[in-house]
N, CA, C and O atoms as CSV, one atom per row, in Angstrom:
chain,resi,resn,atom,element,x,y,z
A,1,MET,N,N,9.626,-23.531,-3.819
A,1,MET,CA,C,10.142,-22.308,-4.739
A,1,MET,C,C,10.809,-21.636,-3.734
A,1,MET,O,O,10.322,-21.675,-2.605
A,2,LEU,N,N,12.080,-20.880,-3.979
A,2,LEU,CA,C,12.619,-20.292,-3.344
A,2,LEU,C,C,12.402,-18.755,-3.721
A,2,LEU,O,O,11.760,-18.255,-4.645
A,3,VAL,N,N,13.063,-18.242,-2.820
A,3,VAL,CA,C,13.477,-16.210,-2.884
A,3,VAL,C,C,14.264,-16.442,-2.848
A,3,VAL,O,O,14.804,-17.153,-2.001
A,4,ALA,N,N,15.037,-15.573,-4.447
A,4,ALA,CA,C,16.179,-15.200,-4.313
A,4,ALA,C,C,16.750,-13.378,-4.322
A,4,ALA,O,O,17.438,-12.908,-5.228
A,5,SER,N,N,16.323,-12.684,-3.248
A,5,SER,CA,C,16.334,-11.465,-2.795
A,5,SER,C,C,17.252,-10.472,-3.711
A,5,SER,O,O,17.094,-10.022,-4.846
A,6,ASP,N,N,18.440,-10.301,-2.577
A,6,ASP,CA,C,19.859,-9.371,-2.822
A,6,ASP,C,C,20.861,-10.794,-3.597
A,6,ASP,O,O,21.816,-10.423,-4.280
A,7,ILE,N,N,20.710,-11.793,-3.519
A,7,ILE,CA,C,21.977,-12.365,-3.688
A,7,ILE,C,C,21.899,-12.811,-5.601
A,7,ILE,O,O,22.842,-13.262,-6.251
A,8,LEU,N,N,20.645,-12.537,-6.070
A,8,LEU,CA,C,20.650,-12.676,-7.651
A,8,LEU,C,C,20.362,-11.026,-8.043
A,8,LEU,O,O,19.358,-10.598,-7.475
A,9,ASN,N,N,20.835,-10.354,-8.627
A,9,ASN,CA,C,20.600,-8.986,-9.199
A,9,ASN,C,C,19.973,-8.385,-10.877
A,9,ASN,O,O,19.206,-7.610,-11.449
A,10,ASP,N,N,20.868,-9.308,-11.021
A,10,ASP,CA,C,20.670,-9.466,-13.163
A,10,ASP,C,C,20.619,-10.219,-13.664
A,10,ASP,O,O,21.786,-10.414,-14.004
A,11,PRO,N,N,19.762,-11.312,-14.251
A,11,PRO,CA,C,20.356,-12.656,-15.041
A,11,PRO,C,C,21.392,-12.758,-15.733
A,11,PRO,O,O,21.986,-13.835,-15.687
A,12,THR,N,N,21.879,-11.759,-16.515
A,12,THR,CA,C,22.935,-11.572,-17.313
A,12,THR,C,C,24.279,-11.776,-16.203
A,12,THR,O,O,25.405,-11.756,-16.700
A,13,THR,N,N,24.177,-11.917,-15.124
A,13,THR,CA,C,25.007,-11.824,-14.213
A,13,THR,C,C,25.573,-13.220,-13.949
A,13,THR,O,O,26.620,-13.429,-13.337
A,14,LEU,N,N,24.643,-14.308,-14.560
A,14,LEU,CA,C,24.212,-15.526,-14.239
A,14,LEU,C,C,25.712,-16.141,-15.457
A,14,LEU,O,O,26.221,-17.262,-15.454
A,15,GLN,N,N,26.000,-15.197,-16.174
A,15,GLN,CA,C,26.961,-15.717,-17.195
A,15,GLN,C,C,28.274,-15.476,-16.655
A,15,GLN,O,O,29.353,-15.897,-17.072
A,16,HIS,N,N,28.044,-14.791,-15.740
A,16,HIS,CA,C,29.828,-14.396,-15.231
A,16,HIS,C,C,29.705,-14.252,-13.671
A,16,HIS,O,O,30.103,-13.244,-13.088
A,17,LEU,N,N,29.147,-15.290,-13.053
A,17,LEU,CA,C,28.649,-15.651,-11.461
A,17,LEU,C,C,29.812,-14.528,-10.997
A,17,LEU,O,O,29.390,-13.381,-10.854
A,18,PRO,N,N,31.137,-14.747,-10.768
A,18,PRO,CA,C,32.140,-14.045,-9.511
A,18,PRO,C,C,31.708,-12.554,-9.773
A,18,PRO,O,O,31.918,-11.979,-8.706
A,19,SER,N,N,31.257,-11.748,-10.590
A,19,SER,CA,C,30.399,-10.461,-10.706
A,19,SER,C,C,29.693,-10.664,-9.726
A,19,SER,O,O,29.041,-11.654,-9.394
A,20,HIS,N,N,30.007,-8.565,-8.730
A,20,HIS,CA,C,29.337,-8.622,-7.849
A,20,HIS,C,C,28.822,-7.013,-7.894
A,20,HIS,O,O,29.274,-6.034,-8.488
A,21,ILE,N,N,27.718,-7.186,-7.031
A,21,ILE,CA,C,27.648,-5.519,-6.942
A,21,ILE,C,C,28.602,-4.276,-6.298
A,21,ILE,O,O,29.699,-4.675,-6.690
A,22,ARG,N,N,28.709,-3.803,-6.019
A,22,ARG,CA,C,30.075,-2.830,-5.108
A,22,ARG,C,C,29.195,-2.604,-4.191
A,22,ARG,O,O,29.839,-1.580,-3.962
A,23,VAL,N,N,28.056,-2.544,-3.180
A,23,VAL,CA,C,27.955,-2.799,-1.687
A,23,VAL,C,C,28.497,-3.997,-1.178
A,23,VAL,O,O,28.833,-3.806,-0.010
A,24,GLU,N,N,28.817,-5.604,-1.698
A,24,GLU,CA,C,28.979,-6.640,-1.550
A,24,GLU,C,C,30.482,-6.612,-0.824
A,24,GLU,O,O,31.582,-6.526,-1.368
A,25,ILE,N,N,30.099,-6.729,0.805
A,25,ILE,CA,C,31.222,-6.558,1.582
A,25,ILE,C,C,32.423,-7.532,1.441
A,25,ILE,O,O,33.560,-7.144,1.710
A,26,SER,N,N,32.168,-8.812,1.014
A,26,SER,CA,C,32.986,-9.769,0.924
A,26,SER,C,C,32.260,-10.876,-0.667
A,26,SER,O,O,31.576,-11.875,-0.890
A,27,PRO,N,N,32.927,-9.932,-1.287
A,27,PRO,CA,C,32.599,-10.560,-2.813
A,27,PRO,C,C,33.129,-12.278,-2.974
A,27,PRO,O,O,32.472,-13.077,-3.641
A,28,LYS,N,N,34.151,-12.583,-2.393
A,28,LYS,CA,C,34.518,-13.922,-2.181
A,28,LYS,C,C,33.174,-15.159,-1.827
A,28,LYS,O,O,32.686,-16.050,-2.522
A,29,GLN,N,N,32.925,-14.729,-0.533
A,29,GLN,CA,C,32.070,-15.505,0.380
A,29,GLN,C,C,30.621,-14.996,-0.672
A,29,GLN,O,O,29.839,-15.945,-0.740
A,30,GLY,N,N,30.228,-14.033,-1.295
A,30,GLY,CA,C,29.147,-13.719,-2.109
A,30,GLY,C,C,28.925,-14.888,-3.590
A,30,GLY,O,O,27.943,-15.420,-4.109
A,31,LEU,N,N,30.486,-14.896,-3.877
A,31,LEU,CA,C,30.818,-16.057,-4.978
A,31,LEU,C,C,29.905,-17.443,-4.414
A,31,LEU,O,O,28.957,-18.019,-4.949
A,32,GLU,N,N,30.549,-17.686,-3.228
A,32,GLU,CA,C,30.451,-19.455,-2.493
A,32,GLU,C,C,29.210,-19.045,-2.506
A,32,GLU,O,O,28.772,-19.352,-3.615
A,33,THR,N,N,28.187,-18.388,-1.735
A,33,THR,CA,C,26.952,-18.559,-1.825
A,33,THR,C,C,26.065,-18.642,-2.669
A,33,THR,O,O,25.105,-19.383,-2.457
A,34,ARG,N,N,26.155,-17.989,-3.701
A,34,ARG,CA,C,25.498,-17.684,-5.044
A,34,ARG,C,C,25.357,-19.150,-5.173
A,34,ARG,O,O,24.248,-19.685,-5.171
A,35,ARG,N,N,26.789,-20.002,-5.318
A,35,ARG,CA,C,26.892,-21.205,-6.293
A,35,ARG,C,C,26.181,-21.893,-5.576
A,35,ARG,O,O,25.336,-22.557,-6.176
A,36,SER,N,N,26.231,-22.020,-3.963
A,36,SER,CA,C,25.773,-23.037,-3.204
A,36,SER,C,C,24.128,-22.701,-3.358
A,36,SER,O,O,23.447,-23.675,-3.036
A,37,PHE,N,N,23.470,-21.711,-3.716
A,37,PHE,CA,C,22.309,-21.495,-3.285
A,37,PHE,C,C,21.864,-21.984,-4.891
A,37,PHE,O,O,20.852,-22.677,-4.989
A,38,LEU,N,N,22.700,-21.584,-6.262
A,38,LEU,CA,C,22.212,-22.311,-7.536
A,38,LEU,C,C,22.010,-23.857,-7.842
A,38,LEU,O,O,21.082,-24.434,-8.407
A,39,GLN,N,N,23.215,-24.346,-7.267
A,39,GLN,CA,C,23.177,-25.743,-6.680
A,39,GLN,C,C,22.262,-26.607,-6.194
A,39,GLN,O,O,21.863,-27.751,-6.409
A,40,ASP,N,N,22.001,-25.462,-5.282
A,40,ASP,CA,C,20.631,-26.212,-4.361
A,40,ASP,C,C,19.475,-26.026,-5.254
A,40,ASP,O,O,18.606,-26.898,-5.289
A,41,ALA,N,N,19.408,-25.210,-5.811
A,41,ALA,CA,C,17.993,-25.212,-6.287
A,41,ALA,C,C,18.050,-25.972,-7.824
A,41,ALA,O,O,16.980,-25.980,-8.431
A,42,ILE,N,N,18.949,-26.458,-8.332
A,42,ILE,CA,C,18.618,-27.510,-9.673
A,42,ILE,C,C,18.879,-28.940,-8.929
A,42,ILE,O,O,18.706,-30.025,-9.484
A,43,ASP,N,N,19.247,-28.797,-7.818
A,43,ASP,CA,C,18.740,-30.240,-7.021
A,43,ASP,C,C,17.867,-30.434,-6.845
A,43,ASP,O,O,17.393,-31.540,-7.105
A,44,LYS,N,N,17.269,-29.588,-6.377
A,44,LYS,CA,C,15.815,-29.790,-5.784
A,44,LYS,C,C,14.601,-29.309,-6.808
A,44,LYS,O,O,13.424,-29.290,-6.448
A,45,SER,N,N,15.050,-28.918,-8.146
A,45,SER,CA,C,14.133,-28.573,-9.337
A,45,SER,C,C,13.260,-27.278,-8.734
A,45,SER,O,O,12.062,-27.025,-8.867
A,46,ALA,N,N,14.207,-26.627,-8.093
A,46,ALA,CA,C,13.049,-25.366,-7.574
A,46,ALA,C,C,12.580,-24.220,-8.510
A,46,ALA,O,O,13.268,-23.666,-9.367
A,47,LEU,N,N,11.349,-23.977,-8.211
A,47,LEU,CA,C,11.162,-22.565,-8.853
A,47,LEU,C,C,11.532,-21.483,-8.273
A,47,LEU,O,O,11.476,-21.705,-7.063
A,48,PHE,N,N,11.837,-20.563,-8.441
A,48,PHE,CA,C,12.664,-19.119,-8.293
A,48,PHE,C,C,11.646,-18.141,-8.192
A,48,PHE,O,O,10.642,-18.198,-8.902
A,49,PHE,N,N,11.809,-17.377,-7.479
A,49,PHE,CA,C,11.261,-15.882,-7.539
A,49,PHE,C,C,12.233,-15.226,-7.320
A,49,PHE,O,O,12.833,-15.413,-6.262
A,50,VAL,N,N,12.709,-14.216,-8.287
A,50,VAL,CA,C,13.688,-13.194,-8.323
A,50,VAL,C,C,13.349,-11.793,-8.353
A,50,VAL,O,O,13.061,-11.390,-9.480
A,51,CYS,N,N,13.292,-10.750,-7.218
A,51,CYS,CA,C,12.336,-9.676,-7.107
A,51,CYS,C,C,13.127,-8.583,-8.051
A,51,CYS,O,O,12.502,-7.552,-8.302
A,52,HIS,N,N,14.507,-8.732,-8.615
A,52,HIS,CA,C,15.197,-8.068,-9.233
A,52,HIS,C,C,15.179,-8.570,-10.877
A,52,HIS,O,O,15.672,-7.930,-11.806
A,53,TYR,N,N,14.629,-9.606,-10.956
A,53,TYR,CA,C,14.774,-10.123,-12.744
A,53,TYR,C,C,13.753,-9.265,-13.406
A,53,TYR,O,O,13.240,-8.226,-12.989
A,54,PRO,N,N,13.570,-9.879,-14.471
A,54,PRO,CA,C,12.351,-8.650,-15.267
A,54,PRO,C,C,11.071,-9.317,-14.700
A,54,PRO,O,O,11.438,-10.267,-14.008
A,55,PHE,N,N,9.733,-9.212,-14.710
A,55,PHE,CA,C,8.308,-9.441,-14.889
A,55,PHE,C,C,8.231,-11.011,-15.506
A,55,PHE,O,O,8.915,-11.405,-16.451
A,56,PRO,N,N,7.423,-11.671,-14.897
A,56,PRO,CA,C,7.140,-11.715,-13.401
A,56,PRO,C,C,8.012,-12.078,-12.759
A,56,PRO,O,O,7.728,-11.856,-11.582
A,57,GLY,N,N,9.239,-12.665,-12.881
A,57,GLY,CA,C,10.426,-12.766,-11.922
A,57,GLY,C,C,10.472,-14.322,-11.237
A,57,GLY,O,O,10.799,-14.546,-10.071
A,58,PHE,N,N,10.158,-15.115,-12.012
A,58,PHE,CA,C,9.225,-16.387,-11.857
A,58,PHE,C,C,9.906,-17.222,-12.702
A,58,PHE,O,O,9.533,-17.280,-13.874
A,59,GLY,N,N,10.964,-17.970,-12.277
A,59,GLY,CA,C,11.263,-18.932,-13.385
A,59,GLY,C,C,11.886,-20.254,-12.564
A,59,GLY,O,O,11.548,-20.711,-11.472
A,60,ASN,N,N,12.974,-20.718,-13.547
A,60,ASN,CA,C,14.056,-21.808,-12.973
A,60,ASN,C,C,15.480,-21.776,-13.490
A,60,ASN,O,O,15.671,-21.326,-14.620
A,61,ILE,N,N,16.675,-22.291,-12.631
A,61,ILE,CA,C,17.740,-21.721,-13.238
A,61,ILE,C,C,18.635,-23.600,-13.417
A,61,ILE,O,O,18.785,-24.604,-12.719
A,62,ALA,N,N,19.172,-22.876,-15.486
A,62,ALA,CA,C,19.655,-24.514,-15.663
A,62,ALA,C,C,21.350,-24.248,-15.421
A,62,ALA,O,O,21.938,-23.179,-15.259
A,63,LYS,N,N,21.853,-25.557,-15.460
A,63,LYS,CA,C,23.556,-25.346,-15.658
A,63,LYS,C,C,23.883,-25.516,-16.983
A,63,LYS,O,O,23.408,-26.528,-17.500
A,64,GLU,N,N,24.683,-24.682,-17.799
A,64,GLU,CA,C,25.065,-25.773,-18.988
A,64,GLU,C,C,26.677,-25.185,-19.410
A,64,GLU,O,O,27.009,-24.038,-19.709
A,65,ASP,N,N,27.325,-26.154,-19.332
A,65,ASP,CA,C,28.378,-26.028,-19.148
A,65,ASP,C,C,28.923,-25.532,-18.077
A,65,ASP,O,O,28.856,-26.329,-17.141
A,66,LEU,N,N,29.577,-24.279,-17.750
A,66,LEU,CA,C,30.328,-23.968,-16.705
A,66,LEU,C,C,29.015,-22.598,-16.452
A,66,LEU,O,O,29.106,-21.917,-15.431
A,67,ARG,N,N,27.995,-22.351,-17.352
A,67,ARG,CA,C,27.342,-21.121,-16.618
A,67,ARG,C,C,26.171,-21.540,-16.284
A,67,ARG,O,O,25.669,-22.618,-16.602
A,68,TRP,N,N,25.696,-20.680,-15.621
A,68,TRP,CA,C,23.915,-21.265,-14.954
A,68,TRP,C,C,23.325,-20.004,-16.269
A,68,TRP,O,O,23.971,-19.073,-16.750
A,69,LYS,N,N,21.811,-20.456,-16.579
A,69,LYS,CA,C,21.214,-20.112,-16.985
A,69,LYS,C,C,19.794,-19.760,-16.894
A,69,LYS,O,O,19.084,-20.760,-16.795
A,70,TRP,N,N,19.139,-18.605,-16.898
A,70,TRP,CA,C,17.552,-17.713,-16.306
A,70,TRP,C,C,16.565,-19.017,-17.127
A,70,TRP,O,O,17.175,-19.585,-18.033
A,71,ILE,N,N,15.815,-19.271,-16.991
A,71,ILE,CA,C,14.440,-19.479,-17.699
A,71,ILE,C,C,13.427,-19.045,-16.744
A,71,ILE,O,O,13.043,-19.415,-15.634
A,72,PRO,N,N,13.035,-17.817,-17.859
A,72,PRO,CA,C,11.558,-17.887,-17.288
A,72,PRO,C,C,10.328,-18.130,-17.070
A,72,PRO,O,O,10.142,-18.859,-18.044
A,73,ILE,N,N,9.113,-18.083,-16.436
A,73,ILE,CA,C,8.311,-19.237,-17.143
A,73,ILE,C,C,7.366,-18.233,-17.516
A,73,ILE,O,O,7.314,-17.138,-16.956
A,74,ALA,N,N,6.605,-18.592,-18.469
A,74,ALA,CA,C,5.626,-17.943,-19.238
A,74,ALA,C,C,4.966,-16.589,-18.436
A,74,ALA,O,O,4.875,-16.522,-17.211
A,75,GLU,N,N,4.470,-15.392,-19.500
A,75,GLU,CA,C,3.849,-14.418,-18.195
A,75,GLU,C,C,2.484,-14.622,-17.811
A,75,GLU,O,O,1.981,-14.176,-16.780
A,76,ASN,N,N,1.772,-15.468,-18.873
A,76,ASN,CA,C,0.377,-15.993,-19.135
A,76,ASN,C,C,0.018,-17.062,-17.693
A,76,ASN,O,O,-1.155,-17.405,-17.547
A,77,LEU,N,N,0.940,-17.483,-16.803
A,77,LEU,CA,C,0.826,-18.475,-15.943
A,77,LEU,C,C,-0.041,-18.290,-14.707
A,77,LEU,O,O,-0.158,-19.206,-13.893
């Protein structure tokens, strides 16, 4: 399992990965970090916990074409 604290803040930003929050000091480095983190998760088929995502915050990441997609796990697991 990978824990994504502030590296991911909203599932919709996966559709536009270069977006960033205002307090991010280096948006370019942040983008590189997000891409690397997400690709590593896909390569490892990792389960994610993302504290800023809707309850329960557990799921997986998939890549479709050039975009990333959040796949939440069922709430009753």
